[in-house]
N, C-alpha and C positions, 0 to 999 in steps of 0.2 A: 503493499498502498504505498507507495513513492508517495501521491497528489497526499494522502493522508497526515503522513509525518511529515511533507513541508508545510501544510497548512500548520498543523500542531505549533511547530519550528515560527513560523510569520506570529502565530498570535504570541507567542513565549515573548520573541522579540517587541509587539506592539506591545504589549502586558508590560513589560520591565521600560519603555520608554514610557508609559501612561498613556500612547498614543489611541484614544477613545475613537477618534472615524476610523483609522485601521481597524480597530478590535471589532467594529460593530460591520465593515465589510467583510472580515475574515468569518463573521458568524453568520450574514444572510448568505454566503460559500455553502458554511454548513449548514444551515437548516435545507438549502438547495441538495445537497448531498443526501443529507437522512432521507426528506422527501420521495428523492428515487432507490436508495437503497432500506429498505424498513425493515429486511433482515438483519440481526446484528446491532453492533454497541452504537448506539448514536453517538454524533460525532458534537454536535451542543453540547451534551452532557459531558462528555468527557474536557474540550476546553470549559466549561463551570467551575470543573472539580480544580481544572490549572489556574482559578481566577481567584480560591477560598484559601486564604490563611493558614500556614503552616502549625497545626497543633504542638504547642508548646512540651 
């Protein structure tokens, strides 16, 4: 899944830079991806998990 890995890497870069516009763009792409791939893990859920602060 090179596409998914690239999208996650881009999301992490946008998250570190606090680039809300790029994060929204990637989330929209992930939503489209999820709509066309209903079987398997949801990419939007994976991105949301990355946006959560780590437990201490």
